[in-house]
Z-matrix of the N, CA and C atoms (Angstrom, degrees):
N
C 1 1.452
C 2 1.525 1 110.91
N 3 1.316 2 116.81 1 -22.37
C 4 1.449 3 119.87 2 -177.90
C 5 1.519 4 112.52 3 -66.24
N 6 1.335 5 117.25 4 -40.24
C 7 1.458 6 120.39 5 179.58
C 8 1.516 7 110.63 6 -63.85
N 9 1.319 8 116.48 7 -41.06
C 10 1.457 9 120.81 8 -179.32
C 11 1.524 10 111.32 9 -65.06
N 12 1.308 11 117.23 10 -47.21
C 13 1.472 12 119.81 11 -176.30
C 14 1.519 13 112.49 12 -77.86
N 15 1.318 14 117.66 13 -30.64
C 16 1.461 15 119.89 14 -175.80
C 17 1.522 16 114.23 15 -90.34
N 18 1.335 17 117.73 16 -29.03
C 19 1.455 18 120.50 17 -173.66
C 20 1.522 19 112.13 18 -115.02
N 21 1.323 20 116.79 19 -52.39
C 22 1.461 21 120.06 20 -170.30
C 23 1.526 22 111.51 21 -72.33
N 24 1.308 23 117.74 22 -50.11
C 25 1.467 24 119.69 23 -176.72
C 26 1.530 25 113.48 24 -63.87
N 27 1.347 26 120.83 25 -42.80
C 28 1.466 27 118.28 26 174.46
C 29 1.533 28 113.13 27 -63.28
N 30 1.327 29 117.03 28 -33.46
C 31 1.470 30 119.53 29 178.38
C 32 1.516 31 110.41 30 -67.56
N 33 1.322 32 117.90 31 -39.07
C 34 1.457 33 120.88 32 179.01
C 35 1.525 34 112.04 33 -69.02
N 36 1.316 35 117.65 34 -31.32
C 37 1.464 36 119.95 35 177.81
C 38 1.522 37 111.44 36 -68.27
N 39 1.327 38 116.69 37 -29.47
C 40 1.453 39 120.67 38 -178.70
C 41 1.530 40 112.63 39 -84.35
N 42 1.317 41 117.85 40 -13.95
C 43 1.461 42 121.38 41 -176.54
C 44 1.519 43 109.66 42 -78.06
N 45 1.308 44 115.44 43 139.86
C 46 1.452 45 121.32 44 176.37
C 47 1.529 46 109.83 45 -69.67
N 48 1.324 47 116.61 46 145.47
C 49 1.458 48 121.49 47 -178.65
C 50 1.527 49 111.70 48 -61.71
N 51 1.314 50 118.48 49 -38.24
C 52 1.466 51 120.90 50 -178.97
C 53 1.531 52 111.68 51 -67.40
N 54 1.318 53 117.25 52 -27.52
C 55 1.456 54 119.93 53 175.72
C 56 1.518 55 111.27 54 -65.13
N 57 1.323 56 116.20 55 -41.51
C 58 1.462 57 119.88 56 177.59
C 59 1.521 58 111.26 57 -67.38
N 60 1.323 59 116.88 58 -35.35
C 61 1.462 60 120.51 59 176.49
C 62 1.530 61 109.86 60 -63.73
N 63 1.310 62 117.12 61 -41.98
C 64 1.462 63 120.88 62 179.26
C 65 1.529 64 111.15 63 -65.14
N 66 1.326 65 117.20 64 -38.50
C 67 1.469 66 120.26 65 177.59
C 68 1.521 67 110.20 66 -64.56
N 69 1.321 68 117.99 67 -43.50
C 70 1.460 69 121.43 68 178.78
C 71 1.519 70 112.22 69 -62.85
N 72 1.322 71 117.03 70 -42.68
C 73 1.466 72 120.28 71 178.42
C 74 1.527 73 110.72 72 -66.80
N 75 1.315 74 117.15 73 -35.88
C 76 1.464 75 120.64 74 177.10
C 77 1.517 76 112.34 75 -65.37
N 78 1.328 77 116.77 76 -38.67
C 79 1.465 78 119.90 77 176.28
C 80 1.521 79 111.10 78 -64.10
N 81 1.319 80 116.67 79 -37.92
C 82 1.471 81 119.60 80 176.41
C 83 1.524 82 110.97 81 -65.89
N 84 1.317 83 117.68 82 -37.28
C 85 1.460 84 120.68 83 177.58
C 86 1.528 85 110.75 84 -65.23
N 87 1.327 86 117.12 85 -35.67
C 88 1.471 87 119.88 86 176.13
C 89 1.520 88 111.04 87 -64.44
N 90 1.321 89 116.92 88 -35.69
C 91 1.464 90 120.04 89 176.78
C 92 1.524 91 110.43 90 -62.05
N 93 1.338 92 117.06 91 -40.10
C 94 1.459 93 120.12 92 176.42
C 95 1.514 94 112.11 93 -64.60
N 96 1.315 95 117.37 94 -35.65
C 97 1.455 96 121.39 95 178.10
C 98 1.524 97 110.62 96 -66.32
N 99 1.327 98 116.56 97 -43.00
C 100 1.458 99 119.89 98 178.57
C 101 1.524 100 110.92 99 -65.60
N 102 1.316 101 117.07 100 -30.99
C 103 1.460 102 120.76 101 176.29
C 104 1.527 103 110.11 102 -64.10
N 105 1.319 104 117.36 103 -40.06
C 106 1.470 105 120.68 104 178.39
C 107 1.528 106 110.96 105 -65.32
N 108 1.319 107 117.46 106 -38.66
C 109 1.466 108 120.69 107 177.25
C 110 1.532 109 109.67 108 -64.56
N 111 1.330 110 116.50 109 -39.87
C 112 1.458 111 119.93 110 177.50
C 113 1.515 112 112.47 111 -63.07
N 114 1.324 113 116.91 112 -39.90
C 115 1.467 114 120.21 113 177.31
C 116 1.523 115 111.19 114 -63.00
N 117 1.312 116 117.05 115 -40.90
C 118 1.468 117 120.22 116 178.78
C 119 1.521 118 110.75 117 -63.26
N 120 1.331 119 117.36 118 -40.22
C 121 1.464 120 120.04 119 178.12
C 122 1.523 121 111.46 120 -66.06
N 123 1.324 122 117.18 121 -40.39
C 124 1.462 123 120.73 122 178.47
C 125 1.524 124 110.14 123 -60.58
N 126 1.307 125 116.16 124 -48.44
C 127 1.477 126 119.96 125 -178.27
C 128 1.527 127 111.77 126 -65.45
N 129 1.322 128 117.61 127 -41.02
C 130 1.467 129 119.40 128 -178.02
C 131 1.523 130 111.05 129 -66.70
N 132 1.329 131 116.77 130 -38.55
C 133 1.463 132 118.37 131 179.35
C 134 1.527 133 111.32 132 -72.05
N 135 1.316 134 117.70 133 -32.58
C 136 1.462 135 119.61 134 175.92
C 137 1.531 136 110.26 135 -66.53
N 138 1.318 137 117.44 136 -40.59
C 139 1.460 138 120.77 137 177.65
C 140 1.530 139 110.33 138 -64.53
N 141 1.332 140 117.39 139 -38.98
C 142 1.462 141 120.34 140 176.10
C 143 1.528 142 110.73 141 -61.03
N 144 1.322 143 116.47 142 -43.15
C 145 1.460 144 119.89 143 179.53
C 146 1.516 145 112.19 144 -65.14
N 147 1.318 146 116.83 145 -39.39
C 148 1.471 147 120.21 146 178.10
C 149 1.528 148 110.49 147 -66.84
N 150 1.329 149 116.94 148 -37.29
C 151 1.470 150 120.24 149 178.94
C 152 1.527 151 111.05 150 -66.44
N 153 1.328 152 117.31 151 -34.17
C 154 1.465 153 120.23 152 179.91
C 155 1.520 154 112.29 153 -77.59
N 156 1.344 155 115.90 154 -36.39
C 157 1.457 156 119.97 155 -175.78
C 158 1.525 157 109.27 156 -138.85
N 159 1.333 158 118.40 157 85.78
C 160 1.464 159 121.19 158 -174.94
C 161 1.533 160 114.30 159 -63.38
N 162 1.335 161 117.96 160 -21.33
C 163 1.463 162 119.57 161 -179.88
C 164 1.527 163 111.98 162 -68.34
N 165 1.320 164 116.95 163 -21.52
C 166 1.471 165 121.41 164 -178.12
C 167 1.527 166 112.08 165 -90.91
N 168 1.321 167 117.28 166 16.95
C 169 1.468 168 121.42 167 -175.32
C 170 1.527 169 112.49 168 -54.85
N 171 1.324 170 117.35 169 -49.39
C 172 1.463 171 120.63 170 -175.92
C 173 1.517 172 112.92 171 -63.72
N 174 1.327 173 116.12 172 -44.91
C 175 1.465 174 119.71 173 -179.10
C 176 1.530 175 111.12 174 -68.31
N 177 1.325 176 117.03 175 -42.46
C 178 1.463 177 119.82 176 179.68
C 179 1.525 178 111.68 177 -66.22
N 180 1.335 179 116.25 178 -38.34
C 181 1.465 180 119.34 179 179.89
C 182 1.520 181 111.32 180 -65.45
N 183 1.323 182 117.47 181 -44.75
C 184 1.469 183 119.30 182 -179.18
C 185 1.527 184 111.22 183 -66.94
N 186 1.322 185 117.25 184 -37.85
C 187 1.465 186 120.51 185 176.64
C 188 1.520 187 110.68 186 -66.09
N 189 1.342 188 116.83 187 -39.42
C 190 1.460 189 120.75 188 179.13
C 191 1.528 190 110.83 189 -64.11
N 192 1.330 191 116.66 190 -42.53
C 193 1.462 192 119.92 191 -179.24
C 194 1.521 193 110.54 192 -63.97
N 195 1.318 194 117.71 193 -40.92
C 196 1.462 195 121.01 194 177.49
C 197 1.528 196 111.20 195 -63.83
N 198 1.332 197 116.83 196 -44.26
C 199 1.465 198 120.69 197 -179.79
C 200 1.526 199 111.45 198 -65.13
N 201 1.320 200 117.03 199 -40.36
C 202 1.470 201 120.18 200 179.09
C 203 1.532 202 110.28 201 -66.63
N 204 1.334 203 116.88 202 -38.31
C 205 1.464 204 119.80 203 178.65
C 206 1.524 205 110.79 204 -64.51
N 207 1.333 206 117.47 205 -42.14
C 208 1.464 207 119.92 206 177.78
C 209 1.526 208 111.29 207 -66.15
N 210 1.317 209 116.59 208 -38.44
C 211 1.462 210 120.25 209 179.23
C 212 1.524 211 110.97 210 -69.93
N 213 1.310 212 116.95 211 -37.28
C 214 1.467 213 120.51 212 179.23
C 215 1.527 214 110.96 213 -66.07
N 216 1.325 215 116.58 214 -31.64
C 217 1.465 216 118.65 215 -179.87
C 218 1.527 217 111.41 216 -63.66
N 219 1.341 218 118.02 217 -32.13
C 220 1.463 219 118.90 218 177.47
C 221 1.527 220 110.78 219 -67.14
N 222 1.332 221 116.99 220 -37.27
C 223 1.470 222 119.84 221 176.36
C 224 1.513 223 112.08 222 -65.98
N 225 1.334 224 116.85 223 -38.19
C 226 1.466 225 120.32 224 178.21
C 227 1.520 226 110.42 225 -67.77
N 228 1.347 227 117.05 226 -41.16
C 229 1.465 228 119.85 227 177.21
C 230 1.529 229 111.00 228 -62.20
N 231 1.327 230 116.69 229 -39.43
C 232 1.459 231 120.14 230 178.29
C 233 1.522 232 111.09 231 -64.15
N 234 1.326 233 117.49 232 -39.39
C 235 1.466 234 121.07 233 177.16
C 236 1.524 235 110.78 234 -63.87
N 237 1.317 236 117.49 235 -42.87
C 238 1.464 237 120.97 236 179.57
C 239 1.526 238 110.45 237 -63.87
N 240 1.322 239 117.08 238 -43.11
C 241 1.462 240 120.33 239 178.97
C 242 1.530 241 110.70 240 -64.50
N 243 1.337 242 117.41 241 -40.10
C 244 1.463 243 120.21 242 178.50
C 245 1.524 244 110.80 243 -63.02
N 246 1.327 245 117.32 244 -42.29
C 247 1.468 246 120.37 245 178.49
C 248 1.524 247 110.46 246 -64.57
N 249 1.331 248 116.69 247 -41.62
C 250 1.465 249 119.44 248 177.50
C 251 1.520 250 111.81 249 -63.79
N 252 1.333 251 116.47 250 -39.71
C 253 1.463 252 119.66 251 178.42
C 254 1.526 253 110.44 252 -62.93
N 255 1.315 254 116.50 253 -43.46
C 256 1.469 255 119.95 254 -176.21
C 257 1.523 256 111.82 255 -68.88
N 258 1.333 257 117.77 256 -43.84
C 259 1.458 258 120.20 257 -172.04
C 260 1.515 259 115.23 258 -98.62
N 261 1.323 260 118.81 259 -33.22
C 262 1.463 261 120.04 260 -174.76
C 263 1.528 262 112.67 261 -94.38
N 264 1.316 263 117.82 262 -36.32
C 265 1.462 264 120.14 263 -175.18
C 266 1.523 265 113.89 264 -65.50
N 267 1.333 266 120.61 265 -44.21
C 268 1.474 267 118.98 266 -179.45
C 269 1.526 268 113.13 267 -63.04
N 270 1.331 269 118.04 268 -28.34
C 271 1.459 270 119.20 269 -179.49
C 272 1.518 271 112.43 270 -74.55
N 273 1.322 272 118.11 271 -14.48
C 274 1.455 273 121.24 272 178.86
C 275 1.524 274 111.95 273 -77.43
N 276 1.327 275 116.93 274 -22.56
C 277 1.467 276 119.42 275 -175.88
C 278 1.475 277 111.45 276 -102.35
C-alpha cells in the first residue's frame, strides 16, 4: 500500500486531465487494432479449412462472415468509446 499512496497517487494528482483522456482514447484505439488482428486470424483459418476440405466452402464461408462481423463489432464499440472519451469526458470536469 505504501507504493500506491506514496508514489502513484501523488503522480496522478499532478497529471493533467487531458493527458488521462488521451491515454484512455489510446487504449481504445489499441482494442480496435487487436480486433483487426483477430479478423485476419479468422479469415486465414477459414481459408486453411477451405483449402483442406473444398466441399465445406459454403459452411465455412458463412461461419467466417458471422465471426468477422462479431469481431468487427468490438472494433466499432472501441471507436465509439474512444470518441466519447475524447469529446464527452472532458466536459464533465
